[in-house]
C-alpha positions as CSV (number, residue, x, y, z in Angstrom):
1,M,145.8,-22.9,182.7
2,P,143.7,-19.9,183.8
3,A,140.0,-19.9,184.2
4,A,138.5,-21.2,181.0
5,P,137.5,-18.4,178.6
6,P,134.3,-18.6,176.5
7,S,134.7,-20.7,173.4
8,P,135.3,-18.9,170.1
9,R,131.7,-19.7,169.2
10,A,130.3,-18.2,172.4
11,T,127.6,-15.6,172.0
12,K,127.9,-12.0,173.3
13,H,125.6,-13.1,176.1
14,D,128.0,-16.0,177.0
15,R,131.0,-13.7,177.0
16,R,129.4,-11.1,179.1
17,L,128.2,-13.8,181.6
18,A,131.7,-15.3,181.8
19,N,133.1,-11.9,182.6
20,I,130.5,-11.4,185.3
21,V,131.3,-14.8,186.8
22,S,135.0,-14.1,186.8
23,A,134.4,-10.7,188.5
24,A,132.3,-12.4,191.1
25,A,135.0,-14.9,191.9
26,A,137.5,-12.1,192.3
27,V,135.2,-10.1,194.6
28,F,134.1,-13.1,196.7
29,A,137.7,-14.2,197.2
30,A,138.8,-10.7,198.2
31,E,135.8,-9.8,200.4
32,G,134.2,-13.1,201.4
33,Y,130.9,-14.2,200.0
34,D,128.8,-12.9,202.9
35,R,130.3,-9.4,202.9
36,A,130.5,-9.0,199.1
37,S,127.7,-7.1,197.4
38,I,126.1,-7.3,194.0
39,R,127.1,-3.7,193.5
40,S,130.8,-4.6,194.0
41,V,130.6,-7.5,191.5
42,A,128.9,-5.2,189.0
43,Q,131.6,-2.5,189.4
44,H,134.3,-5.1,189.0
45,A,132.6,-6.5,185.9
46,G,132.1,-3.0,184.4
47,V,128.3,-3.3,184.2
48,S,125.4,-1.7,186.0
49,V,123.5,-3.5,188.7
50,P,120.4,-3.7,186.6
51,G,122.6,-4.9,183.7
52,L,124.1,-7.7,186.0
53,Y,120.6,-8.9,186.9
54,H,119.9,-9.3,183.2
55,Y,122.3,-12.3,183.4
56,V,121.8,-13.7,186.9
57,Q,119.0,-13.6,189.4
58,S,121.0,-13.5,192.7
59,K,124.3,-13.6,194.4
60,E,123.8,-17.2,195.2
61,E,123.4,-18.0,191.5
62,L,126.8,-16.3,190.9
63,L,128.4,-18.6,193.6
64,F,126.8,-21.6,191.9
65,L,128.1,-20.6,188.5
66,I,131.6,-20.1,189.8
67,Q,131.6,-23.6,191.3
68,H,129.8,-25.2,188.4
69,R,132.3,-23.8,185.9
70,V,135.3,-25.0,188.0
71,F,134.1,-28.6,188.7
72,H,132.5,-29.2,185.3
73,D,135.6,-28.0,183.5
74,L,137.9,-30.2,185.6
75,V,135.8,-33.3,185.2
76,E,135.3,-32.9,181.4
77,T,138.9,-31.9,180.8
78,F,140.2,-34.9,182.6
79,K,137.8,-37.4,180.9
80,A,138.7,-36.0,177.5
81,E,142.4,-36.3,178.0
82,C,142.9,-39.4,180.1
83,S,142.0,-41.9,177.4
84,G,145.3,-41.2,175.7
85,V,147.4,-41.6,178.9
86,D,148.7,-45.0,179.8
87,G,148.8,-46.1,183.5
88,P,147.0,-44.9,186.6
89,E,150.1,-43.1,187.9
90,A,150.4,-41.0,184.7
91,R,146.6,-40.3,184.8
92,L,146.9,-39.2,188.4
93,E,149.7,-36.8,187.5
94,L,147.6,-35.5,184.7
95,L,144.6,-34.9,187.0
96,V,146.7,-33.1,189.6
97,R,148.5,-31.0,186.9
98,R,145.2,-29.9,185.3
99,H,143.8,-29.1,188.8
100,L,146.8,-27.0,189.7
101,E,147.0,-25.3,186.2
102,R,143.4,-24.3,186.7
103,F,144.1,-22.3,189.8
104,L,147.8,-21.2,190.0
105,T,147.5,-18.3,187.6
106,D,144.4,-16.9,189.3
107,M,143.4,-18.5,192.5
108,S,140.2,-16.6,193.1
109,E,138.1,-19.5,192.0
110,L,140.0,-21.9,194.2
111,V,139.6,-19.6,197.2
112,V,135.8,-19.4,196.6
113,C,135.4,-23.1,196.0
114,S,137.4,-24.1,199.1
115,R,136.1,-21.4,201.5
116,E,132.5,-20.9,200.4
117,M,131.6,-24.5,199.8
118,D,128.7,-24.7,202.2
119,R,127.0,-21.5,201.2
120,L,124.9,-23.0,198.5
121,Q,121.5,-24.4,199.3
122,G,118.7,-26.4,197.5
123,K,119.0,-27.3,193.9
124,Y,122.3,-25.3,193.5
125,R,123.9,-27.3,196.3
126,Q,122.6,-30.6,194.9
127,R,124.0,-30.0,191.4
128,I,127.4,-29.0,192.7
129,Q,127.6,-31.9,195.0
130,S,126.8,-34.3,192.1
131,T,129.7,-32.9,190.0
132,Q,132.0,-32.9,193.0
133,R,131.2,-36.6,193.7
134,E,131.9,-37.5,190.1
135,Y,135.3,-35.7,190.4
136,F,136.1,-37.4,193.7
137,R,135.1,-40.9,192.2
138,L,137.6,-40.3,189.4
139,V,140.4,-39.9,191.9
140,V,139.3,-42.8,194.1
141,H,139.3,-45.0,191.0
142,L,142.8,-44.0,190.1
143,F,144.0,-45.0,193.6
144,E,142.1,-48.3,193.3
145,E,143.9,-48.9,190.0
146,L,147.2,-48.1,191.7
147,R,146.5,-50.5,194.5
148,E,145.6,-53.3,192.0
149,Q,148.7,-52.6,190.0
150,Y,151.2,-52.6,192.9
151,G,149.4,-55.0,195.2
152,S,149.5,-52.5,198.1
153,A,146.7,-52.3,200.7
154,N,148.5,-49.9,203.0
155,V,146.0,-47.0,202.5
156,E,142.4,-47.1,201.4
157,P,141.8,-45.4,198.1
158,R,139.1,-43.1,199.6
159,T,141.5,-42.0,202.3
160,A,144.2,-41.3,199.8
161,A,141.8,-39.3,197.6
162,L,140.6,-37.2,200.6
163,A,144.2,-36.5,201.6
164,L,145.2,-35.5,198.1
165,F,142.3,-33.0,197.8
166,G,143.1,-31.7,201.3
167,S,146.5,-30.8,200.1
168,I,146.0,-29.4,196.7
169,N,142.8,-27.4,197.5
170,W,144.5,-25.4,200.2
171,I,147.5,-24.5,198.1
172,Y,146.2,-20.9,197.9
173,T,147.2,-20.4,201.5
174,W,150.9,-20.6,200.8
175,Y,151.6,-20.5,197.0
176,R,152.6,-17.2,195.5
177,P,152.1,-16.9,191.7
178,G,155.4,-16.2,189.9
179,S,157.6,-17.3,192.8
180,G,156.9,-21.0,193.1
181,A,157.3,-24.1,191.0
182,S,155.2,-24.6,187.9
183,A,152.0,-26.7,188.0
184,A,153.7,-29.5,186.0
185,R,156.6,-29.7,188.5
186,M,154.3,-29.5,191.5
187,A,152.0,-32.2,190.1
188,K,155.0,-34.5,189.8
189,E,156.1,-33.7,193.4
190,F,152.6,-34.3,194.8
191,V,152.3,-37.6,193.1
192,Q,155.8,-38.5,194.2
193,L,154.9,-37.7,197.8
194,Y,151.6,-39.7,197.7
195,L,152.9,-42.7,195.9
196,R,156.5,-43.1,197.2
197,G,156.9,-40.6,200.1
198,L,159.8,-38.4,200.9
199,L,162.4,-40.9,202.1
200,P,164.5,-43.1,199.8
201,E,163.3,-46.7,199.3
202,G,164.0,-48.9,202.4
203,V,164.5,-46.0,204.8
204,G,162.1,-46.0,207.7
205,A,160.5,-49.2,206.7
């Protein structure tokens, strides 16, 4: 699932802004947020610098919009789809699959969200942190459900959630689009590793 396109009912302004935000993600990922310039973003988006400032006020606002689009979409997509999925294991696989689908076809947003997390300040930082906390709580709750279902207290749900995000958010450092497994297969494998481990049952116990 690539970066979410504007809805069919989006206005011309919405479509142009979405194009600028996508261009900013590509430039920030390639050059780094600190080195990237508004001029580079404008050139990548095919607009003039004054034209770009018609849609955003600053480079920091662009960084905020990238992260807001990612985390808001992930939270809302999962909440919309999980109600029809039975069992915490299947819901965890759904969440991981959607997370991977979001990034594997174009990992610019993931690079930016992972690498430039601490660049935001003030109200932008507060809003992103609020959405991130909601997303994190969804995953912690899934691990809590799994612990209740299987009666296991080997790992705290919060630790499990942190470890899972630590794995899937750095996938851009080794995954090569077109040469690796699909998001669906990788989601199954991640869940397998986190819930049952690599070794067969009874080995190493």
